[in-house]
N, C-alpha and C positions, 0 to 999 in steps of 0.2 A: 490625457484620461485621467480621472480621479475614480478610484474603486473605493466604495465604502463597504466595511464588513464589521460584523460584531467584534467587540473588544473582548479578546480571550486570553486572560492573565494566567492561567494555570500552567503554561508550558507544554511543549510537545512531549510525545512519547519517547522520542529518542533520548531526550534530556533526562526523563525520569528513569529509562531503561539504564542510562549510563551510571544513575546515582544509585539504584536499587539492584540492578543485575537481571531481575526478571520480576513477574508479577504473579500474585496468587490466582488461582483459576477462577474465583468468583470475580475479581476485579477485571481481569483479562475478557471474561465472557461478556460483562456487560459492555465494554468497549467494542467487542466484535458484534454485539446485537445493534448497538447504537449506529455503528460504521455501515452495517448491513442496510440499515433504514436509509441511510445517505446515499450509497451505492445504487440502492434500487430507486430511489427518486431521480438520480442522474440518468439511469438507464430508461425510466419513464419518458424523460425529457431528449433521449436519443444520444445522449452523451456518454461517452467513454472517458474515464479519467486518466488512465495510463500511467499514473504515478503514486498509486497507493503504497505509502510506507509509513515509518513510526514518525519520521520529520514533518509529515503532512497531516497527522492528527494531533489536534490540539485540545486542550482541557480548558473549560472555563472554571470559573471560581469555586462552583459547586462539585467540579470533578466529573462532569459529563463531557463526553467525546465529541468532537466536531471535525469533518473532513475539510480540508482546505487545499489551495494552490491547484488552480486549473490551467497552469502554464502548458502542459501537455495534453490537456483534454482535447477531444475532437468529436464532432458530430456525425453520426452514422445514420442514414436512412436505412429503411428496411432492406435486408439482403445486401448492404453495402459493407465492404471490408476495408479496413485500414492497412496501409502497407509499410508505413515509416518504421525505423529502427528507433523506437522512442520509449523511454522510461528509465529506471534505475536498475541496473544488472540484477542484483540479487532477488527483485521483486518482478521482474519480467518473465511473463509465460513462456513455455516451450515454443508455442506458435508464433511469437513474436521473432524468436531467433529462427525458426523454420522459414519464416516469410523473407527475412533478410539473406538467408542461405539459398533462396530460391526453391525451396523444397515445398511451399505452399503459396497460395495466391494472396493470402492475407490473413488477418484476424479480427475478431469483434469483441464484443463486451465481456465476454467469458474471461479475459486476461485480467479484468479487475477482481473476479471472484478469486482467481489463483493468488493474485497480489496479496488479498485479505487474509487468506489462509498462511500466506507465509508470514505476515504480520502477526497473526495469531499465534503461531508456532514460535515466533520469536518473543512475544511477550511471555510465553508460558517457560520457555527454555533460556531465554538470554542470548540466543543466536538463531541465524536462520537455518533452515533445513539443508540448504545448499551454500556452500561457501565460495564465494567469486571475489575475485579482485579486479582492479582496473586493467590489467594485463590479460585477463582470461579472454580468450578468443572465443567468437560466437560459437564456431565448431565444437570447440572444448565444452562449452556450456550445454549445448545441445545433447552431446554424448552423455555429459553428468546426468541431465534429467531423465534421460532414456534408461540408463544402466544402474544408476545409483540407488540404492535402498534407504529410504529415510529411516532414522533411529528414533526410538522413543525410550523415555525412562519406564523402567518396570513397573513403577507405582501409579502410573497415568492409568486412569480408567478406560475400560475397552470402548465405551460409546465416543469418549473424546478422540481416541485413536483412530477409530472409524470414521469419525466426522472428519479430522485432518487427511485421512488418506483419500476421501472422496473430494475433498477440496482441492487436494495436490494430485490428483490425475493427471499423468503425463497425456493421456488420451482425452482431449477436450470434451468429446462426445459423452465420455462417461463420467465428466467432472460434475459435481453438484454445483448448479449456478441458479441465481434467482432466489429471491426472498421466499417464494412460496415453497421451493424445494427445500431450503433450510429450515423453514417452519415445520416441515413434515419429518426431519431427521430425528432420530431417538436422542440425540445429544440436546437438541434445542426445542423438542416438540412441547415441553412442558412451560416454555417461556411466554408470557403474555406480551407481544410485540405491540399492542395498542398502549399498554401501560408504559413500555419502553419508550414509545413515541410521545407520551405525555410526560416523560421524565419523572416518573414517580419512583422507580426503584433507586434507593439511596446509594450513592456510589461508595465503595469501600475506602477509597483514598480521596481525601480532601487536599487540594493545593495548598501550600503555605501562602497566606495573605500578608504577611509581613515583610517579606523578602522577593528576591527575583526568582521565578521558576525557569532559569535559563542560564547559560554560561555567557556572561557579558563580553568576554573576549572574543567569543565565536561569532556572537551577534555584530561586534564591531568588524570583524573581518569581513562578515556578509556584507555589511552597508559598504565598505570599501570596495569590494568587488562588484557589487551592483554599479557604484558610481565610475567604474573603469570602463573606458571604451571597448565596445564589443570585440573588435579584432584583437585586443590583447588580453580580453577574457578567454578567448577560445583556448590558448594554449594553457591557461589555468584549468579550465574544465576538463580538458583532455587529460591531465594528470590527476584529477581530483580522484583521491583514495575511496570516495563512497561509491564508486562504480558508475555513476550516471552517464549513460551513453553520449560519447563524443560526438556521434552524427545527429543526436537528437536536435530539435529546435531549440532556439535561445530565448523565444518570446511567444507569447500567444499566437501572433500573426503568423509567425512562420510554422507554428504547431498545426494551424488549419490549412496552411498550404501544402504541407508535407503529408498530409492524410493519406 
């Protein structure tokens, strides 16, 4: 099967975060709004992405953000729940852990809005609000979500902190979800999302056009890994420091089966 997609040469946000540490608020806010539009479109198509993270947000040559990598995506009908332990640990919502632990029956598209909130926090601060490693057990992660208080720099504006607090609510029923709800929030109510959709706001950051916007050694390692037989890749994925779940599907077909 051949998949054709847009050529995006601006690099992913993980690479740019590694180079710059963190982003200015106006830069991160545009990325947030553009990915909100992408997530809203997927949800209209009844698709849950399940792996929103900086590595999966790519920039084009003009500096606009695009959401990619549907390897773990699943399609859910109305009132249907996903149940697999899928995603990348620092960006997985509490209900994914709760489902794995048998505390909930499943989870829905609200997990994508949680992951986007984590990404937005990371863009602004240079680290995720919750720190996990590949060795963190699901039980430990769930307790961290329930008891840990997110810290914010004192100079951050109140409406930004309130926005992140509602995006990263432990109780999913109290979490801000959906494009309409985001448009109504005080932090984003003045944004013209139609203008964002039409790519009218000029990005603050323009990727370099004369060099690579990636780490070539990392890309080479990824290509070698992909070409390795799957039974050998499993051990590598299990020990991956990125925290991507070792029990998650290894390809799109398995992702759909394990829904």
